[in-house]
Residue frames relative to the residue before (quaternion, step in Angstrom):
aa qw qx qy qz dx dy dz
M 1.0000 0.0000 0.0000 0.0000 0.00 0.00 0.00
P 0.4357 -0.7044 0.4829 0.2843 3.64 -0.75 0.95
R 0.5131 -0.6487 0.4685 0.3104 3.56 -1.08 0.75
R 0.4227 -0.7112 0.5062 0.2435 3.57 -0.91 0.95
E 0.4354 -0.7104 0.4916 0.2532 3.56 -0.80 1.03
V 0.3308 -0.7261 0.5693 0.1983 3.56 -0.96 0.91
V 0.2215 -0.7854 0.5688 0.1033 3.57 -0.65 1.15
A 0.3211 -0.7688 0.5244 0.1756 3.58 -0.63 1.12
M 0.5505 -0.5909 0.4814 0.3407 3.54 -1.19 0.64
K 0.3529 -0.7203 0.5594 0.2092 3.55 -1.10 0.75
R 0.5115 -0.5494 0.5279 0.3973 3.54 -1.30 0.18
F 0.1748 0.7985 -0.5596 0.1363 3.59 -0.69 1.02
V 0.4839 -0.6529 0.5088 0.2840 3.52 -1.34 0.33
A 0.1063 -0.7750 0.6219 0.0352 3.57 -0.88 1.04
A 0.0935 -0.8077 0.5820 0.0125 3.56 -1.04 0.81
S 0.2216 -0.7383 0.6267 0.1143 3.49 -1.31 0.58
V 0.1066 -0.7999 0.5901 0.0249 3.57 -0.81 1.05
Q 0.0074 -0.7943 0.6071 -0.0216 3.58 -0.73 1.07
F 0.1446 0.7653 -0.6174 0.1110 3.56 -1.03 0.86
A 0.5855 -0.5837 0.4341 0.3579 3.54 -1.25 0.46
V 0.2730 -0.7683 0.5656 0.1236 3.56 -0.70 1.16
K 0.3804 -0.7048 0.5491 0.2390 3.59 -1.01 0.82
P 0.4782 -0.7165 0.4166 0.2905 3.61 -0.52 1.15
M 0.8856 0.0039 -0.0503 0.4616 3.53 -0.94 1.11
D 0.5835 0.5533 -0.3849 0.4531 3.62 1.18 0.39
A 0.1401 -0.8601 0.4855 0.0702 3.53 0.47 1.26
E 0.6557 0.5227 -0.3318 0.4322 3.59 0.88 -0.86
E 0.6733 0.4760 -0.2992 0.4802 3.60 0.92 -0.85
N 0.6504 0.5222 -0.3231 0.4471 3.58 0.97 -0.80
M 0.6136 0.5329 -0.3546 0.4623 3.59 1.08 -0.62
K 0.6374 0.5157 -0.3277 0.4695 3.60 1.03 -0.73
I 0.6602 0.4973 -0.3060 0.4724 3.58 0.97 -0.91
A 0.6510 0.5210 -0.3190 0.4505 3.57 0.91 -0.91
K 0.6407 0.5221 -0.3319 0.4547 3.60 0.91 -0.84
D 0.6479 0.5266 -0.3232 0.4455 3.57 0.89 -0.92
W 0.6986 0.4659 -0.2765 0.4675 3.59 0.89 -0.95
V 0.6241 0.5332 -0.3432 0.4564 3.60 0.99 -0.74
Y 0.6886 0.4715 -0.2899 0.4685 3.58 0.88 -0.89
R 0.6401 0.5107 -0.3319 0.4682 3.59 1.00 -0.74
C 0.6373 0.5275 -0.3196 0.4619 3.56 1.01 -0.85
H 0.6839 0.4862 -0.2951 0.4569 3.57 0.84 -0.92
E 0.6245 0.5468 -0.3409 0.4414 3.58 1.00 -0.76
S 0.7167 0.4497 -0.2486 0.4715 3.58 0.99 -0.87
S 0.8228 0.3056 -0.1066 0.4672 3.56 0.87 -0.98
L 0.2512 -0.7624 0.5311 0.2714 3.56 1.23 -0.57
A 0.1434 0.8410 -0.5085 0.1163 3.56 1.10 0.76
D 0.3592 -0.7208 0.5613 0.1908 3.52 -1.10 0.86
L 0.7678 0.1491 -0.0701 0.6192 3.56 1.25 -0.54
I 0.0394 -0.7954 0.6044 -0.0221 3.58 -0.80 1.06
V 0.1490 -0.8015 0.5780 0.0367 3.58 -0.77 1.11
L 0.2287 -0.7790 0.5769 0.0901 3.57 -0.77 1.14
P 0.6027 -0.5895 0.3891 0.3712 3.64 -1.20 0.35
E 0.7006 -0.4756 0.3519 0.3989 3.54 -1.31 0.42
S 0.8658 0.0450 -0.0527 0.4955 3.57 -1.20 0.76
V 0.0924 0.8693 -0.4797 0.0756 3.53 0.99 0.95
T 0.6420 0.5427 -0.3431 0.4191 3.62 1.11 -0.43
T 0.8279 0.2313 -0.0781 0.5049 3.60 1.07 -0.66
G 0.4471 -0.5894 0.5100 0.4389 3.55 1.13 -0.71
F 0.6576 -0.5750 0.3272 0.3602 3.53 -1.19 0.60
S 0.7820 0.2911 -0.1570 0.5283 3.61 0.70 -1.07
P 0.2949 -0.7846 0.5135 0.1836 3.62 -0.53 1.09
A 0.3394 -0.6805 0.6014 0.2452 3.56 -1.19 0.59
G 0.7913 0.2996 -0.2179 0.4865 3.57 -0.70 1.05
G 0.5121 -0.6978 0.3918 0.3119 3.57 1.26 0.08
V 0.8251 -0.2852 0.1837 0.4518 3.50 -1.40 -0.27
E 0.6652 0.5205 -0.3201 0.4291 3.60 0.85 -0.92
A 0.6728 0.4864 -0.3017 0.4688 3.58 0.89 -0.91
L 0.6543 0.5141 -0.3150 0.4564 3.56 0.97 -0.85
W 0.6113 0.5637 -0.3351 0.4430 3.58 1.01 -0.85
N 0.7030 0.4787 -0.2667 0.4533 3.59 0.95 -0.87
V 0.6788 0.4911 -0.2929 0.4607 3.60 1.17 -0.47
V 0.7443 0.4088 -0.2285 0.4761 3.58 0.92 -0.88
D 0.3363 -0.7348 0.5597 0.1836 3.57 -1.32 -0.01
A 0.6072 -0.5194 0.4441 0.4054 3.53 -1.35 0.07
I 0.2771 -0.7061 0.6136 0.2194 3.55 -1.36 0.11
P 0.4531 -0.2996 -0.8120 0.2136 1.57 -1.23 2.18
G 0.0578 0.7791 -0.6204 0.0694 3.53 -1.28 0.50
K 0.7964 -0.3372 0.2000 0.4605 3.54 -1.29 -0.18
F 0.6650 0.5013 -0.3205 0.4514 3.60 0.99 -0.73
T 0.6916 0.4525 -0.2931 0.4807 3.58 0.86 -0.87
D 0.5789 0.5591 -0.3793 0.4566 3.61 1.13 -0.52
E 0.6601 0.5030 -0.3067 0.4661 3.57 0.99 -0.83
V 0.6608 0.4947 -0.3139 0.4692 3.59 0.94 -0.85
T 0.5791 0.5679 -0.3714 0.4519 3.58 1.10 -0.59
R 0.6385 0.5174 -0.3300 0.4644 3.59 1.00 -0.76
W 0.6195 0.5183 -0.3512 0.4736 3.61 1.02 -0.70
A 0.6649 0.5152 -0.3034 0.4477 3.56 0.89 -0.97
Q 0.6465 0.5173 -0.3151 0.4638 3.57 1.02 -0.79
E 0.6840 0.4955 -0.2879 0.4514 3.57 0.87 -0.96
L 0.7544 0.3849 -0.2002 0.4926 3.58 1.00 -0.82
G 0.3394 -0.7429 0.5039 0.2810 3.58 1.19 -0.43
T 0.5490 0.6092 -0.3789 0.4289 3.56 1.04 0.80
Y 0.4078 -0.6636 0.5642 0.2739 3.55 -1.40 0.05
I 0.1254 -0.8106 0.5719 0.0089 3.56 -0.95 0.94
V 0.2350 -0.7136 0.6395 0.1629 3.56 -1.01 0.88
F 0.0789 -0.8287 0.5515 -0.0538 3.52 -0.42 1.37
P 0.1106 -0.8225 0.5568 0.0343 3.62 -0.19 1.28
T 0.1733 0.7704 -0.5957 0.1467 3.57 -0.89 0.95
Y 0.5085 -0.5586 0.5245 0.3929 3.54 -1.20 0.36
E 0.2066 -0.7975 0.5647 0.0489 3.53 -1.03 0.92
R 0.4344 -0.6665 0.5374 0.2797 3.57 -0.97 0.83
G 0.3572 -0.7300 0.5448 0.2065 3.54 -0.95 0.92
D 0.7266 -0.4541 0.3056 0.4154 3.54 -1.31 -0.21
K 0.7711 0.1598 -0.1581 0.5957 3.59 1.25 0.01
E 0.6524 -0.5492 0.3515 0.3863 3.55 -1.17 0.63
G 0.7598 0.3369 -0.2800 0.4804 3.54 -0.96 0.94
V 0.6390 0.4697 -0.3324 0.5105 3.59 1.26 -0.20
I 0.0623 0.7928 -0.5972 0.1048 3.55 -0.56 1.23
Y 0.1857 -0.7727 0.6012 0.0838 3.53 -0.88 1.03
N 0.3415 -0.6657 0.6172 0.2436 3.53 -1.24 0.59
S 0.0417 0.8664 -0.4831 0.1196 3.54 0.00 1.34
A 0.1048 -0.7438 0.6496 0.1176 3.51 -1.39 0.17
A 0.1984 -0.7827 0.5841 0.0834 3.55 -0.83 1.06
L 0.2724 -0.7012 0.6296 0.1944 3.53 -1.11 0.74
I 0.0512 -0.8283 0.5552 -0.0547 3.54 -0.50 1.26
G 0.0796 -0.7891 0.6087 0.0204 3.54 -0.91 0.97
P 0.7593 -0.3713 0.2570 0.4686 3.59 -1.23 -0.09
G 0.7024 0.4525 -0.2639 0.4819 3.58 1.18 -0.48
G 0.6980 -0.4489 0.2737 0.4863 3.58 1.26 0.05
V 0.7638 -0.3315 0.2687 0.4843 3.56 -1.29 -0.41
M 0.2001 -0.8076 0.5499 0.0728 3.56 -0.72 1.13
G 0.7848 -0.1123 0.0901 0.6028 3.56 1.20 -0.51
V 0.1685 -0.7714 0.6074 0.0871 3.56 -1.22 0.55
Y 0.1262 -0.7680 0.6244 0.0658 3.55 -0.94 0.94
R 0.1733 -0.7608 0.6188 0.0907 3.55 -1.01 0.91
K 0.5435 -0.6667 0.4063 0.3082 3.56 -0.67 1.18
T 0.2637 -0.8035 0.5201 0.1195 3.56 -0.64 1.14
H 0.7550 0.2618 -0.1624 0.5789 3.59 1.26 -0.36
P 0.0873 -0.7867 0.6100 0.0361 3.62 0.23 1.16
F 0.5557 -0.5961 0.4521 0.3625 3.57 -1.07 0.71
P 0.6548 -0.5592 0.3103 0.4028 3.65 -0.94 0.76
S 0.7162 0.4298 -0.2706 0.4787 3.62 0.86 -0.83
E 0.6030 0.5495 -0.3433 0.4655 3.59 1.29 -0.24
R 0.6202 0.5702 -0.3370 0.4202 3.58 1.15 -0.62
L 0.6312 -0.5462 0.3943 0.3845 3.56 -1.16 0.57
E 0.6495 0.5355 -0.3208 0.4342 3.60 1.01 -0.81
G 0.7111 0.4270 -0.2460 0.5014 3.56 1.22 -0.51
G 0.6250 -0.5398 0.3323 0.4556 3.57 1.26 0.32
G 0.5234 0.6684 -0.3865 0.3605 3.56 1.29 0.27
W 0.5919 -0.6161 0.4504 0.2592 3.54 -1.27 -0.51
T 0.6801 0.5394 -0.2763 0.4125 3.60 1.21 -0.34
T 0.2508 -0.7109 0.6402 0.1478 3.51 -1.11 0.87
P 0.3945 -0.7505 0.4676 0.2500 3.64 -0.67 0.98
G 0.3899 -0.6384 0.5992 0.2854 3.50 -1.30 0.45
N 0.2551 -0.7865 0.5403 0.1561 3.57 -1.24 0.03
E 0.6492 0.4901 -0.3295 0.4793 3.61 1.16 0.48
P 0.3951 -0.6694 0.5634 0.2801 3.60 -0.98 0.78
C 0.2601 -0.7821 0.5557 0.1090 3.55 -1.23 0.42
C 0.1493 0.7404 -0.6478 0.0991 3.55 -0.97 0.94
V 0.1109 -0.8167 0.5663 0.0021 3.56 -0.70 1.13
E 0.3281 -0.7270 0.5692 0.1995 3.55 -0.90 0.94
T 0.0086 -0.7958 0.6034 -0.0508 3.56 -0.74 1.11
P 0.6599 -0.4882 0.3673 0.4373 3.61 -1.22 0.12
L 0.6227 0.5330 -0.3401 0.4609 3.61 1.22 -0.36
G 0.6804 -0.3589 0.3200 0.5531 3.55 0.98 -0.92
K 0.6250 -0.5267 0.4093 0.4055 3.57 -1.28 -0.16
I 0.1042 -0.8306 0.5465 -0.0246 3.54 -0.52 1.28
G 0.1494 -0.7822 0.6024 0.0554 3.54 -0.80 1.10
I 0.1960 -0.7657 0.6013 0.1175 3.57 -1.27 0.39
I 0.0409 0.7103 -0.7027 -0.0002 3.50 -1.21 0.81
I 0.2747 -0.7706 0.5515 0.1627 3.61 -1.18 0.33
C 0.8784 -0.1640 0.0826 0.4412 3.55 -0.88 1.13
Y 0.8437 0.1563 -0.0818 0.5070 3.62 -0.44 -1.24
D 0.5083 0.6444 -0.4081 0.3997 3.58 1.20 -0.46
G 0.6526 0.5604 -0.3118 0.4036 3.56 1.04 -0.80
D 0.5743 0.5777 -0.3786 0.4394 3.60 1.28 -0.17
F 0.7003 0.4637 -0.2438 0.4849 3.58 1.25 -0.38
P 0.3454 -0.7777 0.4837 0.2047 3.61 -0.23 1.22
E 0.6052 0.5981 -0.3628 0.3800 3.59 1.04 -0.74
L 0.6689 0.5094 -0.3208 0.4360 3.61 0.92 -0.81
S 0.6616 0.4816 -0.3117 0.4829 3.58 0.91 -0.83
R 0.6253 0.5249 -0.3406 0.4664 3.59 1.05 -0.71
A 0.6411 0.5129 -0.3258 0.4688 3.60 0.95 -0.84
T 0.6498 0.5120 -0.3101 0.4685 3.58 1.04 -0.80
A 0.6495 0.5049 -0.3097 0.4767 3.57 1.01 -0.81
L 0.6473 0.5156 -0.3200 0.4613 3.59 1.02 -0.74
M 0.6064 0.5189 -0.3516 0.4893 3.59 1.24 -0.30
G 0.6477 -0.5514 0.3033 0.4295 3.57 1.30 -0.06
A 0.3766 0.7607 -0.4752 0.2315 3.58 1.23 -0.01
E 0.2065 -0.7548 0.6140 0.1029 3.54 -1.06 0.89
V 0.7451 0.1724 -0.0949 0.6372 3.54 1.31 -0.52
I 0.0827 -0.7629 0.6376 0.0681 3.58 -1.02 0.82
C 0.2234 -0.7694 0.5897 0.1022 3.55 -0.77 1.10
R 0.0883 -0.8103 0.5793 0.0050 3.57 -0.90 0.97
P 0.0699 -0.7828 0.6181 0.0181 3.62 0.14 1.20
S 0.0135 -0.8409 0.5351 -0.0802 3.56 -0.83 1.00
A 0.1148 -0.6796 0.7078 0.1546 3.45 -1.51 0.23
F 0.0381 0.8646 -0.4916 0.0969 3.52 0.65 1.29
L 0.1327 -0.8478 0.5134 0.0035 3.56 -0.65 1.20
R 0.5542 0.6116 -0.4167 0.3809 3.59 1.18 -0.14
T 0.7631 -0.3561 0.2274 0.4890 3.61 -0.92 -0.65
F 0.6000 -0.5459 0.4333 0.3927 3.55 -1.22 0.45
D 0.6029 0.5724 -0.3602 0.4233 3.59 1.02 -0.75
Q 0.6813 0.4734 -0.2911 0.4765 3.60 0.95 -0.87
W 0.6098 0.5488 -0.3324 0.4652 3.57 1.08 -0.74
E 0.6971 0.4646 -0.2700 0.4747 3.57 0.80 -1.03
L 0.6436 0.5484 -0.3168 0.4297 3.57 0.94 -0.96
T 0.7209 0.4493 -0.2714 0.4525 3.58 0.73 -1.03
N 0.6258 0.5245 -0.3504 0.4588 3.61 1.02 -0.67
K 0.6800 0.4797 -0.2884 0.4736 3.56 0.90 -0.93
A 0.6652 0.5179 -0.3123 0.4380 3.58 0.91 -0.90
R 0.6764 0.4830 -0.3150 0.4582 3.61 0.86 -0.88
A 0.6177 0.5267 -0.3437 0.4721 3.60 1.10 -0.65
Y 0.7249 0.4412 -0.2501 0.4662 3.59 0.78 -1.03
D 0.5814 0.5963 -0.3676 0.4137 3.60 1.02 -0.78
N 0.8345 0.2643 -0.0450 0.4814 3.49 0.84 -1.15
H 0.3684 -0.7332 0.4845 0.3034 3.60 1.31 -0.01
V 0.4755 0.6234 -0.4765 0.3977 3.58 0.75 1.10
Y 0.4806 -0.5845 0.5483 0.3559 3.52 -1.30 0.28
V 0.1405 -0.7645 0.6225 0.0910 3.59 -1.08 0.74
I 0.1219 -0.7577 0.6397 0.0425 3.54 -0.80 1.12
A 0.0056 -0.8418 0.5344 -0.0755 3.56 -0.06 1.34
T 0.0598 -0.8088 0.5847 -0.0192 3.56 -0.45 1.25
N 0.1069 -0.8073 0.5789 0.0411 3.59 -0.67 1.08
S 0.5497 -0.6129 0.4652 0.3253 3.55 -1.26 0.49
V 0.1475 -0.7283 0.6534 0.1446 3.51 -1.39 0.27
G 0.7212 0.4371 -0.3132 0.4367 3.57 -1.27 0.31
F 0.6265 -0.5546 0.4221 0.3489 3.54 -1.39 -0.17
D 0.2082 -0.7355 0.6154 0.1926 3.55 -1.23 0.43
A 0.7769 -0.3856 0.2301 0.4414 3.58 -1.31 -0.02
S 0.6400 0.5326 -0.3273 0.4467 3.60 1.16 -0.46
G 0.5289 -0.6115 0.4128 0.4194 3.58 1.27 -0.36
A 0.4659 0.6761 -0.4441 0.3586 3.58 1.29 -0.06
Q 0.2140 -0.7689 0.5916 0.1142 3.56 -1.06 0.79
Y 0.2617 -0.7850 0.5500 0.1134 3.57 -0.76 1.11
F 0.3966 -0.7793 0.4550 0.1684 3.54 -1.01 0.90
G 0.4822 -0.6812 0.4513 0.3159 3.62 1.18 0.11
G 0.4059 0.7361 -0.4920 0.2263 3.54 -0.82 -1.01
S 0.1670 0.7956 -0.5594 0.1619 3.59 1.08 0.66
M 0.0142 -0.8162 0.5769 -0.0284 3.56 -1.06 0.71
I 0.2430 -0.7124 0.6367 0.1676 3.49 -1.34 0.44
V 0.1167 -0.8308 0.5442 -0.0027 3.56 -0.57 1.23
H 0.4312 -0.6982 0.5290 0.2162 3.52 -1.01 0.99
P 0.6215 -0.5634 0.3801 0.3897 3.65 -1.11 0.46
S 0.5983 0.5371 -0.3692 0.4662 3.61 1.23 -0.14
G 0.5542 -0.5968 0.3934 0.4265 3.58 1.27 -0.28
M 0.5480 0.6059 -0.4025 0.4129 3.61 1.25 -0.01
K 0.4339 -0.6868 0.5174 0.2690 3.56 -1.07 0.75
L 0.2638 -0.7599 0.5783 0.1360 3.55 -1.02 0.91
A 0.7884 -0.0077 0.0192 0.6148 3.58 1.20 -0.53
Q 0.0884 -0.7972 0.5972 -0.0094 3.56 -1.14 0.75
A 0.2490 -0.7679 0.5745 0.1352 3.58 -0.85 0.99
R 0.4686 -0.6417 0.5295 0.2970 3.55 -1.36 0.27
C 0.6030 -0.5106 0.4316 0.4352 3.59 -1.21 -0.48
S 0.5401 0.5894 -0.4072 0.4417 3.56 0.56 1.18
D 0.5986 -0.5045 0.4492 0.4305 3.54 -1.30 0.12
E 0.3494 0.7266 -0.5246 0.2734 3.58 -0.53 1.13
F 0.2554 -0.7353 0.5927 0.2072 3.53 -1.33 -0.01
I 0.1647 -0.7503 0.6325 0.0995 3.53 -1.29 0.49
W 0.0346 -0.8005 0.5968 0.0417 3.58 -1.22 0.32
A 0.0450 -0.7738 0.6313 0.0263 3.53 -1.33 0.34
T 0.4279 -0.6626 0.5493 0.2758 3.53 -1.25 0.52
L 0.2456 -0.7812 0.5623 0.1153 3.57 -0.80 1.07
D 0.3267 -0.7576 0.5465 0.1434 3.53 -0.73 1.20
P 0.3916 -0.7491 0.4764 0.2422 3.63 -0.75 0.92
N 0.7236 0.3333 -0.2383 0.5555 3.62 1.26 0.05
P 0.0992 0.8966 -0.4281 0.0545 3.59 0.79 1.05
I 0.7712 0.3769 -0.2139 0.4663 3.66 1.06 -0.42
S 0.3489 0.7180 -0.5269 0.2918 3.58 1.08 0.61
T 0.7501 0.2112 -0.1582 0.6064 3.57 1.29 -0.36
I 0.6757 -0.5296 0.3334 0.3897 3.58 -1.20 0.55
T 0.7739 0.0050 0.0187 0.6330 3.57 1.04 -0.82
P 0.6421 -0.5135 0.3687 0.4336 3.61 -1.15 0.32
N 0.8477 0.1447 -0.1272 0.4943 3.57 -1.15 0.74
S 0.4849 0.6400 -0.4354 0.4070 3.55 1.11 0.78
S 0.4180 -0.6884 0.5266 0.2720 3.58 -1.22 0.47
S 0.5716 0.6110 -0.3759 0.3983 3.60 1.28 -0.16
P 0.3295 -0.7665 0.5134 0.2006 3.62 -0.54 1.11
Q 0.3346 -0.7191 0.5721 0.2089 3.56 -1.21 0.59
Y 0.1337 -0.8168 0.5605 0.0291 3.57 -0.82 1.05
F 0.6772 0.4744 -0.3082 0.4706 3.61 1.15 0.29
D 0.1353 -0.7540 0.6402 0.0581 3.53 -1.34 0.51
H 0.3734 -0.7700 0.4736 0.2083 3.58 -0.39 1.23
I 0.6332 0.5130 -0.3450 0.4656 3.61 1.13 -0.47
E 0.7228 0.4390 -0.2480 0.4725 3.58 0.78 -1.03
D 0.7172 0.4949 -0.2538 0.4199 3.60 0.99 -0.82
R 0.4118 0.7167 -0.4786 0.2961 3.61 1.19 0.17
N 0.2776 -0.7150 0.6165 0.1781 3.56 -1.09 0.78
L 0.2648 -0.8268 0.4758 0.1411 3.56 0.04 1.30
E 0.5802 0.5951 -0.3740 0.4115 3.57 1.15 -0.53
A 0.6564 0.5359 -0.3092 0.4316 3.60 1.15 -0.53
Y 0.6853 0.5274 -0.2726 0.4218 3.59 1.22 -0.32
K 0.2975 0.7754 -0.5145 0.2135 3.60 1.17 0.33
G 0.8078 0.2661 -0.2107 0.4820 3.55 -0.93 0.93
I 0.4516 0.7128 -0.4582 0.2793 3.59 1.19 -0.04
L 0.7199 0.3937 -0.2482 0.5149 3.61 1.07 -0.63
Q 0.4875 0.5952 -0.4963 0.4021 3.52 0.50 1.26
K 0.5938 -0.5758 0.4167 0.3771 3.56 -1.17 0.56
G 0.1081 0.7955 -0.5908 0.0807 3.53 -1.16 0.57
K 0.2695 -0.7230 0.6048 0.1973 3.54 -1.36 -0.07
C 0.5680 -0.5608 0.4745 0.3711 3.52 -1.25 0.49
A 0.5631 -0.6087 0.4418 0.3423 3.57 -1.13 0.60
F 0.6984 0.4035 -0.2506 0.5353 3.59 1.22 -0.46
E 0.4328 -0.7146 0.4962 0.2363 3.56 -1.20 0.53
P 0.3425 -0.6992 0.5804 0.2387 3.61 -0.91 0.85
A 0.6831 -0.4744 0.3432 0.4365 3.60 -1.25 0.17
K 0.7873 -0.0179 0.0361 0.6152 3.57 1.15 -0.66
R 0.2479 -0.7544 0.5872 0.1571 3.57 -1.04 0.75
I 0.0941 -0.7569 0.6448 0.0502 3.55 -1.01 0.90
P 0.3488 -0.7748 0.4810 0.2162 3.61 -0.20 1.21
Y 0.3681 -0.7112 0.5632 0.2037 3.52 -1.18 0.72
S 0.2607 -0.7593 0.5754 0.1563 3.59 -0.82 0.97
Y 0.2515 -0.7702 0.5691 0.1399 3.58 -0.50 1.18
R 0.3762 -0.7383 0.5211 0.2045 3.52 -0.98 0.94
């Protein structure tokens, strides 16, 4: 069997675009998203642009599963076809998060498609819907069960979505698939400290870049999102930080990021969190469990 050529990551510009999504108005949100994507590309010449979670409708649907089903589409579908045209015109790659119609009515995934000039390259379905988002919690989302890493001309790009970033195992699984960049589109509502902590930790844990795009503005539930999108270096240092407003940020990603302890440092790095794992110490990690402390309410997770 011929040896598979290893394709090295290129130096490229990654960007995060955050804007207030109009609840349940997919057609208008597509127009707004296009405007921001084009403005971002004009300013930054970004090779990769990451939009916020559920960009077509907002995170919390008005009207429940049935209403959401009627607003969103399958992947591929009309929305991803339109984003493909943007990618073709700009010569860029776009992480496009949207609720996705499943294979039967009432099944809705919280998904994100990686779209390039040639169309949809990969689709990730959120594996850890937030408890109130899950069907068992009175929500609307059916979980996926596969990590995602897509090989592109830029490098290997993984995707997680919002609450997924709280789970080190998923980002590790994505990194073990070869991811050099993990995109985290989000509608994050907890504290900024937790948002920043998890983005930095997942980057440093796995020596990957994290492009974390958060929502701003209100959704149908009345929740207000604080933005704060960020681009994090594999050392855990932030390369760019957004405010709580409609805006975009960008940074150049170096294809050789861990030869030194931090960027622009003279101190060499001699460790690799992936290679240095002691696998013998992790026995039993893939088993069900509960925290030793009690949350205010438990919403059981239905494994598929």
